[in-house]
C-alpha positions as CSV (number, residue, x, y, z in Angstrom):
1,M,2.8,-15.8,-6.8
2,T,4.8,-13.6,-4.4
3,V,4.9,-10.0,-3.4
4,R,8.3,-9.8,-5.2
5,S,6.7,-10.7,-8.5
6,I,4.1,-8.0,-8.1
7,L,6.8,-5.4,-7.3
8,D,8.9,-6.6,-10.2
9,A,6.0,-5.9,-12.5
10,K,4.6,-2.7,-11.1
11,G,7.8,-1.1,-9.8
12,R,9.1,-0.3,-6.4
13,D,8.6,3.4,-6.2
14,V,7.0,4.5,-2.9
15,I,5.8,8.0,-2.2
16,T,6.9,8.8,1.4
17,V,6.5,11.7,3.8
18,R,8.3,12.5,7.1
19,P,6.3,12.6,10.4
20,H,6.9,16.3,11.0
21,E,5.4,17.4,7.7
22,S,1.9,19.0,7.7
23,L,-1.2,17.1,6.9
24,A,-1.9,19.6,4.1
25,D,1.4,18.8,2.4
26,A,0.7,15.1,2.7
27,I,-2.8,15.5,1.1
28,T,-1.1,17.4,-1.7
29,L,1.2,14.3,-2.3
30,L,-1.9,12.0,-2.3
31,D,-3.6,14.2,-4.9
32,R,-0.5,14.8,-7.1
33,H,0.3,11.1,-7.3
34,H,-3.3,9.8,-7.5
35,I,-2.7,7.5,-4.5
36,G,-4.7,6.5,-1.5
37,A,-1.9,6.3,1.1
38,V,1.5,7.6,1.7
39,V,4.1,5.8,3.8
40,V,5.6,7.8,6.7
41,T,9.3,7.0,7.1
42,D,11.8,7.5,9.9
43,P,15.3,8.9,9.4
44,G,16.7,5.4,8.8
45,G,14.3,4.6,6.0
46,G,12.0,2.4,8.1
47,V,8.3,2.5,8.3
48,A,7.1,4.9,11.0
49,G,3.5,4.9,10.0
50,I,1.1,5.2,7.1
51,L,-1.3,8.0,6.2
52,S,-4.4,7.0,4.3
53,E,-7.4,8.8,2.9
54,R,-9.3,7.3,5.8
55,D,-6.9,8.9,8.3
56,V,-7.4,12.3,6.6
57,A,-11.2,11.9,6.6
58,R,-11.2,11.1,10.3
59,A,-9.0,14.1,11.1
60,L,-11.2,16.5,9.1
61,A,-14.3,15.0,10.8
62,E,-12.8,15.6,14.2
63,S,-11.3,19.0,13.7
64,G,-12.5,20.5,10.5
65,P,-10.1,22.6,8.4
66,A,-7.8,23.1,11.5
67,A,-6.7,19.5,11.0
68,L,-4.7,20.6,7.9
69,E,-2.3,22.3,10.3
70,R,-1.5,19.1,12.2
71,T,1.6,17.1,11.5
72,V,1.5,13.8,9.8
73,S,2.6,12.1,13.0
74,E,-0.5,13.4,14.8
75,T,-2.8,11.9,12.1
76,M,-1.1,8.8,10.7
77,T,-1.8,5.2,11.7
78,S,1.3,4.3,13.6
79,R,0.7,0.5,14.1
80,V,1.4,-0.6,10.5
81,S,1.5,-4.2,9.3
82,V,4.2,-4.8,6.8
83,C,5.1,-7.7,4.6
84,S,8.1,-9.2,2.9
85,E,8.8,-9.9,-0.7
86,A,8.6,-13.6,-0.1
87,E,5.0,-13.6,1.1
88,T,2.4,-15.0,-1.3
89,V,-0.6,-13.1,-2.7
90,E,-2.8,-15.4,-0.7
91,Q,-1.0,-14.4,2.6
92,I,-1.3,-10.7,2.0
93,M,-4.9,-11.0,0.9
94,E,-5.6,-12.6,4.2
95,T,-3.7,-9.9,6.1
96,M,-5.5,-7.1,4.2
97,T,-8.9,-8.7,4.6
98,R,-8.5,-9.5,8.3
99,S,-7.1,-6.1,9.2
100,R,-9.3,-4.1,6.9
101,F,-6.7,-2.0,5.1
102,R,-5.9,-1.5,1.5
103,H,-2.1,-0.7,1.5
104,L,0.7,-2.9,2.8
105,P,4.3,-1.6,2.9
106,V,7.0,-4.1,1.9
107,E,10.2,-4.2,3.9
108,R,13.5,-6.0,3.5
109,D,16.0,-5.9,6.4
110,G,13.9,-3.2,8.2
111,R,13.9,-0.9,5.2
112,L,11.0,0.1,2.9
113,V,11.3,-1.5,-0.6
114,G,7.8,-1.1,-2.0
115,I,4.1,-1.0,-1.3
116,I,1.3,-3.3,-2.4
117,S,-2.3,-2.1,-2.7
118,I,-5.4,-4.2,-2.8
119,G,-5.7,-3.0,-6.4
120,D,-2.4,-4.6,-7.2
121,V,-3.5,-7.9,-5.7
122,V,-6.8,-7.9,-7.5
123,K,-5.1,-7.1,-10.8
124,R,-2.6,-9.9,-10.4
125,R,-5.4,-12.4,-9.5
126,I,-7.4,-11.5,-12.6
127,E,-4.3,-11.8,-14.8
128,D,-3.7,-15.3,-13.3
129,A,-7.3,-16.3,-13.9
130,V,-7.2,-15.2,-17.5
131,R,-3.9,-16.9,-18.1
132,E,-5.2,-20.2,-16.6
133,T,-8.3,-20.0,-18.7
134,E,-6.3,-19.6,-21.9
135,E,-4.0,-22.5,-20.9
136,M,-7.1,-24.7,-20.3
137,K,-8.6,-23.7,-23.7
138,T,-5.3,-24.5,-25.4
139,Y,-5.0,-27.8,-23.6
140,I,-8.6,-28.8,-24.5
141,A,-8.1,-27.7,-28.1
142,T,-5.0,-29.8,-28.5
143,A,-6.3,-32.9,-26.7
């Protein structure tokens, strides 16, 4: 099971924001799209950073409501791990667990082509387990 198969099933749409936009505008995007992170892109379509709910919470804890006037680039996580479509679910689970984050942008040739969340990974693992169980039941019933 690869990242490509997850993206093929869920879609490749990614909500993005530019570094110069306000934190308030980015929070509006998170709320409007019911997502936990937004990818920050550079002019060439590459990943410049990621802004997660955790980043927003830290900014508000540090500066209170004044944080809403900051730019996304002042608040985002700029050291972002990315993955490729060829990586396996096991590989990205390891990356997410080790690095303690829930969203992983997917790049191809330096350009953003999707995003995988821990929820996507868990959903796929559950679907695989259910399918394997059904296959075993069928095998046992026909043996």
